[in-house]
N, C-alpha and C positions, 0 to 999 in steps of 0.2 A: 485807657480807661480814665475819664475825667470822673470824679467821686469828689458831691459835695455833702459835706458832713456839717448837719443840725446839730447843737448841742447846747444847754445851758448848765453851764459850768459851774459848779457848788463850791458853798464859800473857803474861800483856803485856809479857813481857821482850823479846820478840820482836814485830817487825811480823809481822801479821796478815791478810794480801788475805779470807780466809775471815772474818773478824769483820768487817772492813769491808765486805764485801758483804752479810752477815746483817743489820747494819746500815740499812745504804743503803737495802734492799727495805724492812725494815719501815719507817721514814719514809715513803718512796715508798707506801706501802700507807694510811697515816697522813695521808697530805698529801691522798689522792685520797676520804678519806674513811673507808674502812673500819676497822674497830676491830681492832687487835694487839694479843694480851696473849703474854709469855712463859715458858716451862717452861726454865730454865737449870741448866747447873752452872759451874759455874770452876775450870780446871784452878789458876789461884792460892792456889785454897782448900786445895790438899793440904798447901802446907808448913806451915801452922796444925794440922795434924792430929798426933794423939801416933803415938809410932814404931808400935806396935799397927795402927791406923788404915793410916797409910801401907803400912804389909806389906801389909794385906788390899786394897788398889784394884787389883794386878793380878788379884784372884779376881771383881770386879765387874765389869771387861772386859768377858766376853761376856755375864755379864745380873746387873742390878743389882735384886732385886726390891722395894727401898724405893720405887726408883722409878716401878716398874711400878703398886704401890697408890698412890704422892702423884700420880701423872699421870690415872690413871682417875679418882682424886675429881676432882679438876682439871673434867676434863672433861665428867664427869657434874653437876657443877655448872654451868659457865662452859655448855655444849654452844655451843660454834665450828665453822661449815660446815665447815672442813679444819684439821687438822694438819701442818704445814710442819717437815720435820725437814730438819736440817742435819747435825753432827757430834755423836758420840754418844761417842766417845770419849775420855778414859776414863771416866767416870762417871756418866755417862744408861746407855750399853749399848743394845742392840736390845732391851728390856723395853720401849723408848718405843713399840713395834711392837704389844704385847702388851694395853697398856692400850689404846692407838685400837680395836683389836680390842671388847677390853672396852665399851669405851663406843660401839663401832657409829659408831664419825668415820671418814671416810676422810683418808687418810695422802699426804702428797708428799714425795718425799725428793730433794735437789738432791747432786747427787754432784760434789765440792769434785777428786777427787782418784779414786784407783782399789784405795781399801780393799774393795771388795768382790771384789775379785780378786788383788790384794795387800795382805800384812799390814801394811807399811808406806805403800802407797799411792803409790808412785813410779815402779814397774816400772823399777828399777834395781838394780841393785848393782856394786859396784867401780868407780864411776863410769860405768858403760857400761848399754845399755837390755836388761832380761832382764823374760822373758816367760814363764818356767818356772813359774811357780805359776797362768798364765791357763788354766785348762781344767780344773787340780787340783781334786780334789775334797777333798783334805788340805790343802796348802801346804807341805807337810814341805819342800821345796826350800829355803821362807826360814827355817824353822827350823835345818834343816843349814847354811843359809850366814851366818845372824846378823843378818841382813838388820835388823831395828828396833835401832837404838842399837847393832849392831856386837856382838852380843849374842843368844845360842840362849834364854837365859831370859828374856828380856823380849819377844823373838821369841812365845814360846810361848800369851800371852795372847789375841793379836791372829789368830795363827793358830787355834786354838780356837774364837774368837770368828766367825770367818770360817767356820770347818767346821759348827758346832752350829746356826747361824744363818742360813744358807746360804737353805734353803726359808722362812726365815720373811721374808726381807728380802722374796723373789722374788715371795711369795704377801700379803703382808702390806700392801705397799706399789701402790696404788692407779694411781700417774704417777711415775716418775726422772724428774728434770729432770738431763739431759747438759746440761754445759756446752759442750761443742765438737763438731762431728759427727766429730772424732778419735779424741775421750772414746768416745763412743755407737757408731762401730766395733769398737774394743776390745774393750766390753762385750759386744756380741752376739755377737763371736766367741767368749767365754769361755762361753755360753750363757745370758746373762742373755736375759728375754723379752723380744726386740725389741719386740711391741707394747703396751707398757707405758716404751719409753723413748724420751722428747723429746730434741729438741734448744733447749737455751732458753741463752742465750747471754747474760752476766751483762752490767747496765747499769752507766754511769759516769753521776754528776750531771756535768753543764755547767758550766763554767767560765768566769771571766771572765779568768782569769790565760790568757793565747792569744800566741803569738808573735806579735810585731810586727817585727821584725827576720830577721836573720842567725843570730842565737846566738850564742854567747860560751865555749860549753862544749860537751863529751860527757857524757853521765849514764848511773853506772847505778843505779840506784835497785831495790833489791830485800833479799833478806835473804845474809849473805856467808855462802855457802856452796854445797860441791862440786856440788851438785845446777846451782846457779844457773850456773854457768860462770864466776865471779869469777874463779879461776886460771887458765882459759882467757885469759879479758878479760888478766890479767895477762901473760900470755906474748905474747898479743897486741901489747899497747900497747909492751912492750920494743924486740919487731922496731919497731913503728910509730917509736919513739924511736930507734934506732939509725939509720934513717933519715931521721932528719931532724924528725922528728914533723908534727902538721898543724896545729901554731902557733894551736893551744887546748890548754888542759886539759883532761882527765879529772873528772871528780870523781865521786867512788863516794860515795852515801851507805846507810847500814843499819847492820845487826848480824847476829853470828850468830856462828857455831863457827871462824870464820876471819878476824874481827878482827884478834886480836893477827898475825898473818902479813901483812892487810892492812894494818894499821897498819903494820909494821914496813918493809914495801914501798915506803910510799907517803910514808914520813919525808926529810924531807932532798928532795925532787924538787920542781922546777919546775911537771912538766907533771901532776903526779897532786896531788888533793886532797883527804883523806876528812875527811867532814864527820862522822859520824858517824849519830844516828839524827832523820831528821826529823819535825816534824808534817805534819798535814795539808797548811795553808795553807804553810809552807815546799817542800814536796814539789810542789803544783801551780806556786810561782812558778820552780823551780830547772827545773820540765820545760820549761815555756814560756820561760825564756832557754836552751834548748839547741837544739845543729845536728842531733841526734838523739839520739833514747833506745836502748841498749843492751840487749837481754835476750837473754844467749847460750847459755843452759841448756843445758845437756847430756842432762835428763830428758827425758821427752814430757809438757810442761807440758798440760794438760788445758783451759788457758786461756789467762791471761796479760795479768793487770788492768792492770800499767803499760805496758801495749804501748797499747790504746785508753786509758788516761789519757793519753799522749800524742797519740792521734788527736783527743783532745776539744780539745785546744791546740793542733794546727794542726803539730805534732811529727813528720815524719817518724821508722820505725826502722830498727834493724839487729838484727835475731834469727835465733837458730839455725832452719835449713829443714826442721822436723822436730816433729811432735805437732800442735799447735793451731795455732801460728805462721802455719802454711800455707795456713790457712784467713782467718785475722787480716789478715796481711800481705801484699796483692800484689804480688810482688819485680818493681820497678822503676816504680811506681805509687805505692804509701804508703810503701816503703820498701823494704831491698835484703832481704835472706835469703842467711843463710852458711851452708856445709859443715855439720852438726853437730860439735861436736869439731876442728874441726879451724883450726888456729892462722892459719896463711897467708891461707884464707879470711877468717875473721873482720877480719883485719885489713885484706885489700885492702877488704873494704865500706866499714869504718871512713874508709879512706883517701877510697873513691870520694864519698862522702855530704857528705865534710867538702871535699872539692876543688873542688865544682862548685854554687857559691850558687843559679845560677838554676834548676839541676834538683832541688834539695834543697827550694828555695822551691815547687814545685810539686808537688813529692811531699808537703810540709805542707799544700797548699790540700786534697788527693786524702785524704789521711787524714783530715784534717777532715769531708770530703764522706760519709767511711766510717763517722763514727762516727756522723753524725746521722741515717744510714738502717735502719743496725744496731745503735747501742750506748747510742742516748739514752735519758734516763728513761720518754719515751711510749711509744717502743717495748719498754723492759722491762717496764711496768705492763702493755700490751696482753698478752703473752705470758703472763705469771705469771697472770693472770687467768681468761686461755685454758684455762691448765693447772690450775687450781685447779676452774674449770666443769668441766672432762672429768674430771675427778677426783670429783667430788659424781654428775654423773650415771655414772660407772662402779659405784659404792656404791651409787645407787637403785636402778639394775638390777639388781645383785645381789640386795640386799631382796628386790625384787619377785618375783624371780626363786625367790628361798628359799620366801615366802609360796606362791607357786603350786605349789611343790614340796609344803608342807604341807598344802596342800589338798586338792592330790590323795590324798597321802596319807593325809586322813582319810576321802576319800571312797569310795578301795577298802577301807579296814576297817568303812567302816557296809556 
């Protein structure tokens, strides 16, 4: 099979789980013998543009005509079996859908977040869940609140794109791949076509870095941002420290807008180590040495890659009990779920998972089994190819139906 992947890569200054998923899927397909070509733009390239060109970027968010022409030409030349769309913000735009229609190539789109119903894609405002725009045809609440980067002006292009391209998305994509059932439920309630929304969890490559002992630290691995729950974790850890600690340090790995705050909080403490941004190898090693991985997100995560990475290493998880985490983590079996946004509940779960080594070991083994059954490369490849074939068959049936209608029309005219 020949798959063309369309993706706007996120800036490299901060870790991107989405970039990682795109690269891992492409490598998985190539290893299985499929041909994968890439049509991409890079957000990093914006910095090198002229001032005038930078100022024009928001105008390209709803529609980039140059992308439509360039991609349509590529599709006519290469004739892939399917186009797999990932992120289109800010430089690709939904013009990729028109290019697929121009060339008659079926499109599959992975929905990595909630941008189909929420301009910033987080379903969160002021640190709390928000669904004001779900089901709204205009997304005006997002503009009113300045939901993207706390700016009404910056939110406008996203809201406009959502409004003017809604029908194009819903009719131009054969299969939407939701990365959790929780995400699919939200999107169905918003009015998206349920028959085109399939659940395909992200997979994680297997790893030789697996936990062999009890672990030596608690680990937070991710973006240092409000939505990821880092402030909640700091407050919970302060509560734990005030009552004597758990005997091991908290390791925080990542970068993001709250980096200075995290650095200042960790400075001079023996029970906290802020280690900055780890590469893939060091991430795997840090996970394998963990008593547990902590994922206290305050927003409704559509998936949770670090949770499955922990499972692959045989490490249990402490995660917020909402969003996709509820279907990824079986409470009391593969980890513990805390009440979302509650410091005391998070602190209690961390204490429990660190205080019972035997139970912790059993949870780690159960987490590894869960990974093998649902999130391994073999499972990921099978589900991905199934959705590609469904999309191709759907487009072929549509084309046959169009030809039949055209033939009947010709017969009537005679």
